[in-house]
FIVEX-485567 format. One line per field, with one value per atom (N, C-alpha, C): residue number from 1; residue in one letter; atom name; z, x, y. Coordinates in pm, whole numbers, plus 50000, padded with zeros to 5 digits. Example, Ala and Ser with C-alpha at 12.3 -4.5 7.8 and 13.67 -1.06 7.14 Angstrom:
BEGIN
num 1,1,1,2,2,2
residu A,A,A,S,S,S
atome N,CA,C,N,CA,C
pz 50780,50780,50780,50708,50714,50787
px 51319,51230,51320,51285,51367,51290
py 49431,49550,49670,49775,49894,50003
This chain:
BEGIN
num 1,1,1,2,2,2,3,3,3,4,4,4,5,5,5,6,6,6,7,7,7,8,8,8,9,9,9,10,10,10,11,11,11,12,12,12,13,13,13,14,14,14,15,15,15,16,16,16,17,17,17,18,18,18,19,19,19,20,20,20,21,21,21,22,22,22,23,23,23,24,24,24,25,25,25,26,26,26,27,27,27,28,28,28,29,29,29,30,30,30,31,31,31,32,32,32,33,33,33,34,34,34,35,35,35,36,36,36,37,37,37,38,38,38,39,39,39,40,40,40,41,41,41,42,42,42,43,43,43,44,44,44,45,45,45,46,46,46,47,47,47,48,48,48,49,49,49,50,50,50,51,51,51,52,52,52,53,53,53,54,54,54,55,55,55,56,56,56,57,57,57,58,58,58,59,59,59,60,60,60,61,61,61,62,62,62,63,63,63,64,64,64,65,65,65,66,66,66,67,67,67,68,68,68,69,69,69,70,70,70,71,71,71,72,72,72,73,73,73,74,74,74,75,75,75,76,76,76,77,77,77,78,78,78,79,79,79,80,80,80,81,81,81,82,82,82,83,83,83,84,84,84,85,85,85,86,86,86,87,87,87,88,88,88,89,89,89,90,90,90,91,91,91,92,92,92,93,93,93,94,94,94,95,95,95,96,96,96,97,97,97,98,98,98,99,99,99,100,100,100,101,101,101,102,102,102,103,103,103,104,104,104,105,105,105,106,106,106,107,107,107,108,108,108,109,109,109,110,110,110,111,111,111,112,112,112,113,113,113,114,114,114,115,115,115,116,116,116,117,117,117,118,118,118,119,119,119,120,120,120,121,121,121,122,122,122,123,123,123,124,124,124,125,125,125,126,126,126,127,127,127,128,128,128,129,129,129,130,130,130,131,131,131,132,132,132,133,133,133,134,134,134,135,135,135,136,136,136,137,137,137,138,138,138,139,139,139,140,140,140,141,141,141,142,142,142,143,143,143,144,144,144,145,145,145,146,146,146,147,147,147,148,148,148,149,149,149,150,150,150,151,151,151,152,152,152,153,153,153,154,154,154,155,155,155,156,156,156,157,157,157,158,158,158,159,159,159,160,160,160,161,161,161,162,162,162,163,163,163,164,164,164,165,165,165,166,166,166,167,167,167,168,168,168,169,169,169,170,170,170,171,171,171,172,172,172,173,173,173,174,174,174,175,175,175,176,176,176,177,177,177,178,178,178,179,179,179,180,180,180,181,181,181,182,182,182,183,183,183,184,184,184,185,185,185,186,186,186,187,187,187,188,188,188,189,189,189,190,190,190,191,191,191,192,192,192,193,193,193,194,194,194,195,195,195,196,196,196,197,197,197,198,198,198,199,199,199,200,200,200,201,201,201,202,202,202,203,203,203,204,204,204,205,205,205,206,206,206,207,207,207,208,208,208,209,209,209,210,210,210,211,211,211
residu X,X,X,X,X,X,X,X,X,X,X,X,X,X,X,X,X,X,X,X,X,X,X,X,X,X,X,X,X,X,X,X,X,X,X,X,X,X,X,X,X,X,X,X,X,X,X,X,X,X,X,X,X,X,X,X,X,X,X,X,X,X,X,X,X,X,X,X,X,X,X,X,X,X,X,X,X,X,X,X,X,X,X,X,X,X,X,X,X,X,X,X,X,X,X,X,X,X,X,X,X,X,X,X,X,X,X,X,X,X,X,X,X,X,X,X,X,X,X,X,X,X,X,X,X,X,X,X,X,X,X,X,X,X,X,X,X,X,X,X,X,X,X,X,X,X,X,X,X,X,X,X,X,X,X,X,X,X,X,X,X,X,X,X,X,X,X,X,X,X,X,X,X,X,X,X,X,X,X,X,X,X,X,X,X,X,X,X,X,X,X,X,X,X,X,X,X,X,X,X,X,X,X,X,X,X,X,X,X,X,X,X,X,X,X,X,X,X,X,X,X,X,X,X,X,X,X,X,X,X,X,X,X,X,X,X,X,X,X,X,X,X,X,X,X,X,X,X,X,X,X,X,X,X,X,X,X,X,X,X,X,X,X,X,X,X,X,X,X,X,X,X,X,X,X,X,X,X,X,X,X,X,X,X,X,X,X,X,X,X,X,X,X,X,X,X,X,X,X,X,X,X,X,X,X,X,X,X,X,X,X,X,X,X,X,X,X,X,X,X,X,X,X,X,X,X,X,X,X,X,X,X,X,X,X,X,X,X,X,X,X,X,X,X,X,X,X,X,X,X,X,X,X,X,X,X,X,X,X,X,X,X,X,X,X,X,X,X,X,X,X,X,X,X,X,X,X,X,X,X,X,X,X,X,X,X,X,X,X,X,X,X,X,X,X,X,X,X,X,X,X,X,X,X,X,X,X,X,X,X,X,X,X,X,X,X,X,X,X,X,X,X,X,X,X,X,X,X,X,X,X,X,X,X,X,X,X,X,X,X,X,X,X,X,X,X,X,X,X,X,X,X,X,X,X,X,X,X,X,X,X,X,X,X,X,X,X,X,X,X,X,X,X,X,X,X,X,X,X,X,X,X,X,X,X,X,X,X,X,X,X,X,X,X,X,X,X,X,X,X,X,X,X,X,X,X,X,X,X,X,X,X,X,X,X,X,X,X,X,X,X,X,X,X,X,X,X,X,X,X,X,X,X,X,X,X,X,X,X,X,X,X,X,X,X,X,X,X,X,X,X,X,X,X,X,X,X,X,X,X,X,X,X,X,X,X,X,X,X,X,X,X,X,X,X,X,X,X,X,X,X,X,X,X,X,X,X,X,X,X,X,X,X,X,X,X,X,X,X,X,X,X,X,X,X,X,X,X,X,X,X,X,X,X,X,X,X,X,X,X,X,X,X,X,X,X,X,X,X,X,X,X,X
atome N,CA,C,N,CA,C,N,CA,C,N,CA,C,N,CA,C,N,CA,C,N,CA,C,N,CA,C,N,CA,C,N,CA,C,N,CA,C,N,CA,C,N,CA,C,N,CA,C,N,CA,C,N,CA,C,N,CA,C,N,CA,C,N,CA,C,N,CA,C,N,CA,C,N,CA,C,N,CA,C,N,CA,C,N,CA,C,N,CA,C,N,CA,C,N,CA,C,N,CA,C,N,CA,C,N,CA,C,N,CA,C,N,CA,C,N,CA,C,N,CA,C,N,CA,C,N,CA,C,N,CA,C,N,CA,C,N,CA,C,N,CA,C,N,CA,C,N,CA,C,N,CA,C,N,CA,C,N,CA,C,N,CA,C,N,CA,C,N,CA,C,N,CA,C,N,CA,C,N,CA,C,N,CA,C,N,CA,C,N,CA,C,N,CA,C,N,CA,C,N,CA,C,N,CA,C,N,CA,C,N,CA,C,N,CA,C,N,CA,C,N,CA,C,N,CA,C,N,CA,C,N,CA,C,N,CA,C,N,CA,C,N,CA,C,N,CA,C,N,CA,C,N,CA,C,N,CA,C,N,CA,C,N,CA,C,N,CA,C,N,CA,C,N,CA,C,N,CA,C,N,CA,C,N,CA,C,N,CA,C,N,CA,C,N,CA,C,N,CA,C,N,CA,C,N,CA,C,N,CA,C,N,CA,C,N,CA,C,N,CA,C,N,CA,C,N,CA,C,N,CA,C,N,CA,C,N,CA,C,N,CA,C,N,CA,C,N,CA,C,N,CA,C,N,CA,C,N,CA,C,N,CA,C,N,CA,C,N,CA,C,N,CA,C,N,CA,C,N,CA,C,N,CA,C,N,CA,C,N,CA,C,N,CA,C,N,CA,C,N,CA,C,N,CA,C,N,CA,C,N,CA,C,N,CA,C,N,CA,C,N,CA,C,N,CA,C,N,CA,C,N,CA,C,N,CA,C,N,CA,C,N,CA,C,N,CA,C,N,CA,C,N,CA,C,N,CA,C,N,CA,C,N,CA,C,N,CA,C,N,CA,C,N,CA,C,N,CA,C,N,CA,C,N,CA,C,N,CA,C,N,CA,C,N,CA,C,N,CA,C,N,CA,C,N,CA,C,N,CA,C,N,CA,C,N,CA,C,N,CA,C,N,CA,C,N,CA,C,N,CA,C,N,CA,C,N,CA,C,N,CA,C,N,CA,C,N,CA,C,N,CA,C,N,CA,C,N,CA,C,N,CA,C,N,CA,C,N,CA,C,N,CA,C,N,CA,C,N,CA,C,N,CA,C,N,CA,C,N,CA,C,N,CA,C,N,CA,C,N,CA,C,N,CA,C,N,CA,C,N,CA,C,N,CA,C,N,CA,C,N,CA,C,N,CA,C,N,CA,C,N,CA,C,N,CA,C,N,CA,C,N,CA,C,N,CA,C,N,CA,C,N,CA,C,N,CA,C,N,CA,C,N,CA,C,N,CA,C,N,CA,C,N,CA,C,N,CA,C,N,CA,C,N,CA,C,N,CA,C,N,CA,C,N,CA,C,N,CA,C,N,CA,C,N,CA,C,N,CA,C,N,CA,C,N,CA,C,N,CA,C,N,CA,C,N,CA,C,N,CA,C,N,CA,C,N,CA,C
pz 17308,17324,17477,17550,17682,17722,17854,17918,17966,17931,17969,18070,18201,18302,18324,18224,18216,18136,18041,17969,18029,18132,18231,18363,18405,18512,18622,18737,18835,18952,19055,19097,19242,19275,19378,19556,19491,19649,19687,19630,19622,19678,19604,19623,19772,19818,19951,20020,20004,20086,20135,20010,20048,20098,20070,20135,20289,20340,20445,20567,20527,20576,20569,20502,20479,20473,20484,20483,20373,20261,20134,20101,20004,19977,19854,19827,19742,19600,19616,19468,19470,19551,19535,19492,19561,19543,19382,19379,19212,19125,19110,19068,19039,19186,19172,19131,19136,19104,18965,18883,18761,18765,18891,18904,18883,18857,18872,19034,19081,19221,19236,19127,19119,19172,19083,19078,19216,19240,19391,19493,19493,19591,19592,19445,19432,19529,19516,19560,19720,19745,19891,19950,19895,19928,19924,19834,19807,19927,19935,20035,20169,20192,20328,20406,20276,20341,20453,20515,20589,20628,20636,20644,20778,20779,20929,21047,21029,21128,21167,21041,21102,21202,21179,21267,21379,21377,21500,21603,21525,21598,21664,21575,21625,21760,21751,21887,21984,21978,22103,22097,21976,21994,21940,21935,21864,21939,21954,22020,21861,21882,21838,21795,21634,21616,21629,21631,21612,21503,21504,21386,21284,21150,21048,21052,21000,21002,20874,20767,20655,20726,20778,20845,20747,20626,20530,20505,20527,20522,20681,20777,20892,20892,20842,20854,20733,20654,20561,20624,20691,20754,20878,20940,21060,20986,20837,20815,20732,20714,20669,20735,20877,20983,21042,21041,21078,20970,20871,20783,20663,20645,20500,20419,20314,20155,20136,20032,20040,19952,19830,19794,19877,19951,20026,20165,20186,20284,20199,20085,20058,20036,19986,19995,20122,20213,20346,20429,20372,20446,20386,20280,20276,20086,20024,19901,19796,19711,19629,19474,19424,19289,19208,19105,19065,19107,19131,19166,19112,18974,18943,18981,19000,19039,19190,19279,19411,19416,19317,19342,19332,19206,19201,19290,19336,19444,19541,19615,19704,19722,19575,19588,19576,19557,19559,19686,19796,19902,19998,19963,20036,20007,19949,19905,19978,20044,20115,20249,20242,20385,20537,20509,20659,20686,20557,20575,20616,20546,20622,20766,20767,20939,21013,20980,21056,21069,20959,20964,21059,21070,21136,21300,21322,21463,21466,21396,21434,21482,21396,21402,21561,21581,21700,21830,21799,21924,21901,21814,21812,21877,21821,21925,22043,22088,22237,22310,22225,22301,22302,22213,22190,22325,22314,22449,22561,22590,22704,22747,22617,22631,22676,22606,22609,22738,22801,22948,23051,23012,23112,23151,22994,23007,23037,23032,23074,23256,23282,23441,23489,23422,23479,23487,23372,23338,23457,23483,23578,23752,23757,23888,23889,23768,23760,23775,23726,23770,23886,23980,24110,24187,24131,24215,24179,24087,24049,24111,24110,24201,24353,24395,24531,24569,24468,24490,24439,24406,24378,24248,24155,24044,23934,23887,23760,23633,23590,23492,23478,23573,23581,23564,23601,23599,23426,23390,23233,23155,23178,23091,23105,23206,23220,23143,23170,23100,22931,22897,22770,22728,22789,22787,22736,22821,22828,22687,22654,22545,22401,22412,22309,22254,22385,22357,22320,22358,22300,22161,22132,22017,21995,22109,22123,22093,22070,22042,21986,21853,21776,21779,21818,21871,21690,21718,21625,21686,21719,21779,21728,21618,21529,21640,21622,21719,21835,21907,22053,22120,22228,22332,22424,22438,22528,22661,22737,22873,22855,22989,23004,23123,23182,23356,23303,23225,23194,23158,23126,23125,23253,23246,23335,23412,23547,23627,23576,23517,23498,23359,23286,23159,23152,23269,23298,23359,23430,23492,23384,23270,23167,23078,23046,22929,23004,23141,23208,23213,23235,23245,23110,22985,22852,22823,22859,22775,22877,23024,23075,23032,23020,22930,22805,22717,22603,22643,22690,22713,22790,22902,22985,23082,23110,23237,23392,23471,23628,23665,23749,23772,23864,23839,23958,24080,24158,24308,24344,24501,24553,24607,24574,24655,24801,24882,25019,25052,25160,25195,25350
px 75373,75298,75304,75305,75299,75160,75149,75001,74967,74861,74781,74837,74875,74914,75080,75140,75261,75298,75195,75184,75150,75031,75008,75082,75075,75142,75022,75061,74969,75004,74927,74968,74950,75079,75086,75082,75101,75089,74921,74851,74720,74644,74712,74670,74729,74854,74889,74799,74789,74707,74518,74483,74371,74365,74457,74465,74508,74610,74657,74596,74510,74438,74281,74220,74070,74002,73923,73848,73763,73822,73728,73787,73730,73751,73882,73950,74056,73984,73872,73775,73730,73714,73659,73787,73914,74021,74090,74072,74107,74000,73873,73801,73836,73866,73907,74011,74153,74267,74300,74195,74201,74324,74339,74462,74385,74427,74369,74391,74328,74327,74431,74473,74600,74704,74730,74789,74843,74743,74743,74790,74727,74772,74922,74940,75114,75194,75161,75229,75211,75123,75064,75161,75188,75264,75412,75444,75590,75638,75527,75586,75555,75449,75393,75307,75222,75145,75026,74968,74856,74717,74590,74505,74477,74401,74387,74340,74275,74247,74373,74446,74546,74651,74679,74756,74702,74565,74539,74555,74505,74496,74636,74720,74896,74920,74863,74908,74773,74697,74598,74497,74459,74406,74251,74219,74052,74080,73922,73884,73863,73876,73876,73720,73705,73526,73493,73577,73528,73508,73471,73481,73372,73465,73348,73227,73100,72976,72949,73058,73090,73211,73144,73250,73374,73329,73447,73566,73505,73600,73659,73624,73659,73792,73748,73870,73971,73942,74039,74143,74058,74169,74236,74207,74275,74423,74372,74468,74589,74547,74646,74699,74648,74705,74810,74802,74896,74998,75002,75112,75092,74975,74936,74923,74986,74988,74806,74825,74648,74589,74644,74555,74508,74612,74593,74493,74503,74423,74294,74257,74121,74087,74152,74069,74046,74133,74125,74006,73949,73850,73714,73699,73608,73575,73653,73585,73640,73575,73614,73604,73727,73762,73901,73936,74049,74138,74280,74398,74398,74375,74388,74248,74133,74020,74062,74118,74163,74236,74358,74491,74383,74309,74206,74130,74046,73956,74037,74151,74234,74265,74301,74346,74249,74136,74032,73990,73983,73966,74044,74178,74287,74278,74200,74161,74030,73961,73861,73879,73854,73892,73849,73732,73681,73798,73832,73931,74040,74103,74221,74215,74098,74104,74084,74028,73992,74150,74231,74358,74467,74456,74536,74467,74376,74309,74396,74356,74447,74578,74667,74795,74818,74742,74755,74754,74656,74601,74725,74801,74912,75038,75036,75142,75179,75044,75029,75042,74980,74990,75137,75215,75364,75455,75415,75494,75450,75314,75291,75386,75383,75499,75605,75666,75787,75821,75757,75769,75755,75650,75644,75758,75800,75965,76069,76078,76206,76209,76088,76070,76078,76029,76079,76190,76265,76428,76546,76478,76533,76528,76396,76360,76479,76500,76591,76724,76763,76900,76920,76825,76842,76865,76762,76806,76896,76982,77112,77227,77222,77315,77306,77161,77191,77231,77235,77313,77398,77467,77595,77630,77508,77544,77586,77690,77771,77687,77669,77609,77481,77399,77245,77239,77342,77314,77330,77447,77465,77347,77311,77186,77079,77071,76946,76931,77087,77118,77094,77177,77173,77002,76947,76769,76734,76770,76728,76752,76902,76961,76867,76851,76796,76662,76579,76460,76435,76530,76544,76613,76643,76738,76868,76919,77091,77169,77105,77176,77048,77128,77082,77099,77015,77073,77111,77209,77242,77274,77144,77145,77262,77301,77395,77517,77533,77682,77676,77602,77577,77591,77689,77747,77626,77644,77517,77570,77674,77695,77831,77831,77892,77980,77978,77995,78197,78228,78372,78427,78341,78386,78462,78579,78636,78544,78564,78486,78482,78611,78643,78583,78591,78504,78371,78318,78164,78108,78191,78158,78190,78280,78309,78154,78151,78007,77907,77852,77794,77762,77843,77838,77850,77911,77866,77709,77670,77548,77438,77466,77366,77391,77496,77524,77425,77450,77390,77223,77171,77027,76962,77044,77014,76916,76968,76917,76947,76925,76919,77084,77149,77292,77308,77400,77400,77415,77361,77330,77488,77519,77638,77612,77702,77715,77710,77600,77614,77695,77763,77841,77801
py 49974,50096,50089,50231,50228,50240,50196,50181,50325,50337,50483,50555,50490,50519,50576,50496,50534,50709,50728,50799,50932,50917,51077,51083,51185,51220,51179,51122,51112,51187,51235,51306,51226,51183,51057,51150,51267,51297,51335,51374,51391,51240,51153,51010,50963,50986,50951,51035,51174,51250,51189,51149,51099,50948,50875,50756,50743,50840,50821,50928,50996,51102,51111,51019,51045,50879,50863,50740,50707,50781,50792,50600,50542,50393,50409,50313,50278,50320,50264,50280,50442,50482,50641,50698,50680,50732,50726,50609,50561,50649,50664,50778,50907,50964,51081,51122,51037,51050,51008,50926,50867,50765,50683,50602,50428,50339,50208,50169,50098,50046,49953,49933,49779,49841,49987,50065,50134,50161,50252,50145,50003,49922,49882,49901,49844,49958,50081,50225,50197,50169,50103,50006,49924,49798,49836,49878,49964,50039,50136,50276,50242,50162,50134,50261,50276,50386,50319,50391,50317,50414,50324,50399,50473,50604,50647,50582,50453,50366,50259,50229,50124,50206,50328,50426,50444,50482,50525,50386,50268,50138,50094,50106,50129,50156,50287,50379,50368,50294,50275,50331,50432,50564,50525,50397,50335,50211,50166,50033,49938,49808,49704,49698,49739,49711,49564,49447,49326,49254,49135,49060,49105,49062,49143,49042,49087,49001,48914,48893,48825,48693,48601,48511,48454,48453,48391,48556,48648,48746,48765,48720,48748,48642,48505,48428,48429,48514,48574,48649,48750,48869,48796,48696,48644,48549,48498,48420,48505,48612,48730,48747,48800,48834,48758,48621,48543,48488,48597,48549,48433,48399,48316,48374,48368,48390,48445,48518,48605,48472,48420,48315,48187,48133,48039,48087,48233,48253,48232,48307,48306,48140,48066,47919,47834,47909,47839,47901,48007,48067,48006,47896,47857,47864,47927,47976,47875,47799,47702,47759,47769,47856,47780,47812,47794,47886,47849,47944,48072,48077,48196,48294,48255,48303,48373,48241,48309,48398,48391,48469,48638,48626,48776,48800,48717,48773,48799,48742,48765,48888,48930,49079,49176,49129,49255,49234,49156,49189,49241,49229,49301,49467,49517,49607,49719,49606,49658,49701,49829,49850,49829,49736,49657,49566,49474,49387,49432,49568,49598,49640,49702,49726,49603,49496,49394,49325,49322,49246,49360,49470,49564,49517,49519,49444,49297,49213,49110,49126,49195,49224,49270,49358,49436,49359,49251,49173,49073,49038,48940,48987,49143,49207,49222,49243,49261,49138,49002,48868,48866,48875,48845,48927,49034,49125,49076,49029,48998,48846,48754,48635,48669,48761,48776,48838,48940,48981,48842,48759,48703,48599,48551,48459,48531,48652,48722,48756,48758,48745,48625,48506,48396,48342,48396,48347,48452,48583,48663,48597,48530,48499,48330,48265,48142,48192,48325,48345,48381,48485,48469,48372,48261,48159,48058,48094,48023,48071,48219,48298,48238,48226,48213,48052,48014,47850,47835,47957,47931,47854,47863,47803,47857,47913,47985,47914,47791,47757,47771,47784,47824,47948,48041,48173,48205,48194,48169,48142,48007,48000,48075,48108,48238,48318,48405,48529,48486,48368,48348,48303,48277,48289,48391,48482,48611,48692,48703,48686,48674,48557,48487,48535,48555,48625,48748,48801,48951,48977,48852,48894,48885,48923,48934,48833,48706,48574,48509,48456,48338,48198,48143,47998,47901,47837,47750,47597,47535,47408,47322,47300,47198,47233,47347,47403,47438,47440,47475,47336,47397,47288,47243,47134,47054,47086,47119,47169,47268,47343,47470,47456,47346,47311,47341,47306,47306,47418,47519,47659,47707,47776,47839,47942,47969,48043,48213,48246,48382,48382,48302,48312,48318,48258,48277,48394,48464,48576,48680,48706,48762,48764,48609,48655,48707,48688,48693,48870,48920,49091,49145,49072,49137,49105,48985,48954,49038,49087,49159,49322,49372,49448,49486,49394,49390,49352,49259,49247,49370,49415,49560,49515,49369,49313,49380,49322,49397,49346,49399,49393,49272,49200,49074,49121,49068,49102,49049,49103,49058,48944,48850,48715,48734,48636,48639,48520,48511,48385,48368
């Protein structure tokens, strides 16, 4: 026998509109549209719908409201934002229960609008920190590249350029096959590799060497 929600026609356009453009709780949307909360959340996860607060936060249009008053909820939100599975995030937040209960309770917490907002805030903070760290590393590598050029060190220069390429995702290191030294690579090959990497990474052009 088919489930009731498979027999009736669900107005998903209305559900999406309420979820993405209003502050109505998932419970309220569920009752207004006659759709189970779990069904809505599966749709949200599959299609990537976002609440208005999450969208504004990503674009820097709202301020961080700060920690949740419930400490366990705050820890749970932090754990989720850092990539921990929901069930583990729940038990690590201090809840002591069976695996089945933890799984169900974690699912319910993920439907809580305050917790979803806090997870989005934590993720925004992580993204900002990662951006700052990446920019700082790229700046240091660029300084190292310029010093290598000044010292007429081809190997130092290409190592700096390759470091920039790895950080920006243009090169994925395979340490099992990576050569430990590149001093024996011919200069023309190094120059060609540097030019290619600089073009891909979008780094600064190599200054003319001074003699």
